[in-house]
C-alpha positions as CSV (number, residue, x, y, z in Angstrom):
1,M,-18.9,28.4,0.6
2,E,-19.6,25.4,2.2
3,L,-18.2,22.1,1.0
4,H,-19.3,19.3,3.0
5,E,-22.0,16.8,2.1
6,K,-23.9,15.3,4.6
7,L,-24.7,11.6,4.5
8,L,-28.2,10.8,4.5
9,D,-28.2,7.1,4.1
10,K,-26.1,4.3,3.1
11,K,-26.2,0.6,1.8
12,V,-24.0,-2.1,0.8
13,V,-24.5,-2.9,-2.6
14,Y,-21.6,-5.5,-2.6
15,P,-20.1,-7.1,0.6
16,G,-17.2,-8.9,-0.9
17,R,-14.3,-11.1,0.6
18,Y,-12.0,-8.5,0.2
19,L,-13.9,-5.2,-0.8
20,R,-17.3,-3.9,0.2
21,V,-18.8,-1.4,-1.8
22,E,-21.3,1.1,-0.5
23,E,-23.7,3.4,-2.2
24,R,-24.5,6.5,-0.1
25,R,-27.1,9.0,-0.6
26,I,-25.5,12.4,0.3
27,L,-27.2,16.1,0.6
28,L,-24.8,18.5,-1.3
29,P,-24.4,21.9,0.0
30,D,-26.6,23.8,-2.2
31,G,-29.2,21.4,-1.2
32,R,-29.5,18.8,-4.0
33,E,-29.4,15.1,-3.2
34,A,-26.8,12.8,-4.9
35,T,-25.4,9.4,-4.7
36,R,-21.9,8.5,-4.4
37,E,-20.5,4.7,-4.8
38,V,-18.0,4.2,-2.3
39,A,-15.2,1.4,-2.2
40,C,-14.5,0.6,1.2
41,P,-11.2,-2.0,1.3
42,P,-9.3,-3.2,4.1
43,N,-6.8,-0.7,5.1
44,A,-3.0,-2.1,4.7
45,V,0.9,-1.3,5.3
46,A,3.9,-1.3,3.3
47,V,7.3,-1.2,3.8
48,L,10.4,0.2,1.9
49,P,13.5,-2.3,3.0
50,V,16.8,-0.7,2.6
51,D,19.6,-3.1,3.5
52,A,22.8,-1.6,5.1
53,T,24.3,-1.5,1.4
54,G,21.7,0.6,0.4
55,R,19.7,-1.8,-1.7
56,V,16.2,-1.8,-1.8
57,H,14.0,-5.4,-1.6
58,L,11.0,-5.4,-3.7
59,V,8.8,-7.8,-5.4
60,R,7.7,-8.7,-8.8
61,Q,4.0,-10.0,-9.3
62,Y,1.2,-10.0,-11.6
63,R,-1.7,-7.9,-10.7
64,T,-5.0,-9.0,-12.5
65,A,-6.7,-5.8,-12.0
66,I,-4.2,-4.2,-14.6
67,E,-3.3,-7.4,-16.2
68,A,0.5,-6.7,-15.9
69,V,3.6,-7.8,-13.9
70,T,4.6,-4.9,-11.6
71,L,7.6,-4.0,-9.1
72,E,6.2,-3.1,-6.1
73,I,7.8,-2.7,-2.3
74,P,6.3,-5.3,0.1
75,A,2.9,-4.7,1.5
76,G,-0.2,-6.4,2.9
77,I,-3.7,-6.0,4.7
78,L,-3.7,-5.1,8.3
79,E,-5.2,-8.1,9.9
80,A,-7.6,-7.8,12.8
81,G,-6.2,-6.6,16.2
82,E,-3.0,-6.7,14.6
83,A,-0.6,-3.6,15.2
84,E,0.6,-1.8,12.0
85,E,4.3,-2.8,12.9
86,E,3.7,-6.1,13.2
87,T,1.7,-6.5,9.7
88,A,4.9,-4.6,8.0
89,R,7.2,-7.2,9.8
90,R,5.1,-10.2,8.9
91,E,4.8,-9.2,5.3
92,C,8.2,-8.0,4.7
93,E,9.7,-11.6,6.2
94,E,6.9,-13.4,3.9
95,E,7.4,-11.7,0.7
96,I,11.3,-10.7,0.5
97,G,12.6,-13.1,3.4
98,C,14.0,-10.6,5.8
99,Y,12.7,-9.4,8.8
100,P,13.0,-5.2,9.7
101,G,14.3,-4.7,12.8
102,R,13.6,-1.1,12.6
103,L,10.4,0.5,10.9
104,D,10.4,3.9,10.8
105,P,7.1,5.5,9.3
106,L,7.1,7.4,6.1
107,V,3.7,8.4,5.3
108,T,0.0,7.4,5.7
109,Y,-2.2,8.2,2.4
110,Y,-5.5,7.3,1.3
111,H,-5.1,5.9,-2.6
112,S,-7.8,7.0,-4.1
113,V,-10.2,9.5,-2.5
114,G,-12.4,9.8,-5.0
115,F,-14.2,6.6,-4.2
116,S,-12.4,4.6,-1.4
117,T,-11.9,4.7,1.9
118,G,-9.0,2.7,2.0
119,W,-5.3,3.7,3.4
120,I,-2.0,2.8,3.4
121,H,0.7,3.2,6.3
122,V,4.0,3.2,4.8
123,F,7.5,2.4,6.6
124,L,11.0,2.8,5.7
125,G,12.6,-0.7,7.2
126,R,16.0,-1.1,8.0
127,D,18.4,-3.5,9.7
128,L,17.0,-6.2,7.6
129,V,17.4,-9.9,9.0
130,P,17.7,-12.9,6.8
131,R,15.0,-15.3,7.2
132,P,15.7,-17.8,4.5
133,H,12.5,-19.9,5.7
134,A,9.8,-17.3,5.0
135,R,7.3,-18.1,2.4
136,P,4.6,-15.8,0.6
137,A,0.9,-16.7,1.2
138,A,-0.2,-19.8,-0.5
139,D,-2.0,-17.7,-3.5
140,E,1.3,-15.3,-3.6
141,F,3.7,-16.0,-6.7
142,L,6.6,-13.6,-6.2
143,Q,10.0,-12.9,-7.2
144,V,12.1,-10.8,-5.2
145,V,14.0,-8.2,-7.1
146,T,17.0,-6.3,-5.2
147,L,18.8,-3.2,-6.8
148,P,20.3,0.1,-5.4
149,F,18.1,2.6,-4.6
150,E,19.1,4.9,-7.1
151,E,18.1,2.4,-9.4
152,L,14.4,2.2,-8.2
153,L,14.0,6.3,-8.2
154,G,15.4,6.1,-11.7
155,M,12.7,3.7,-12.4
156,V,10.2,5.9,-10.6
157,I,11.2,8.8,-12.5
158,R,11.0,7.3,-16.1
159,G,7.6,6.0,-15.3
160,E,8.4,2.4,-14.9
161,I,6.9,2.0,-11.7
162,V,3.2,2.2,-11.8
163,D,2.6,1.4,-8.3
164,S,1.7,4.4,-6.1
165,K,2.8,3.1,-2.9
166,T,6.2,2.4,-4.3
167,I,6.4,5.4,-5.8
168,I,5.7,7.3,-2.5
169,A,7.8,5.5,-0.9
170,A,11.1,6.0,-2.9
171,L,9.9,9.7,-3.4
172,W,9.6,10.2,0.4
173,Y,13.0,8.4,1.2
174,R,15.0,10.8,-1.5
175,H,13.3,13.4,0.2
176,L,14.6,12.5,3.6
177,R,17.8,11.4,2.5
178,G,18.4,15.1,1.4
């Protein structure tokens, strides 16, 4: 059975500063037409920063969308013309005050395939170099939290971490460590 949908038409119904929303008219495999609403956020990168002692460096911040404070790995939006590694290093430096000398790709994933085009490329950051004068963006209010990786993993397993990029990064790192 054919599963592909054919795009017939699309229009931007919300041209936001951060998020664009499109309405797409599609042809279903059985010949009927349907409408899909698709969110088009910018793509992003994230870093699981692990220092030489095996501790991870995270950020605690308030997230308006879920009206809660979360514990997350550093992350940020890819700027136009900026390489993924450059964004990863910049965000890590700004958010936790450490520059990762080494970045290893962990995984790239689409964060919500049912309605969004956005993806996140996750790196493992190592060889952390302190940058004490680095600061987050003017509209970011963050607390840096450093803890043993096993403690983060326990929080993930217990469901205390709700951020997808942090969950995925922790589980991939556990898998790679064996």
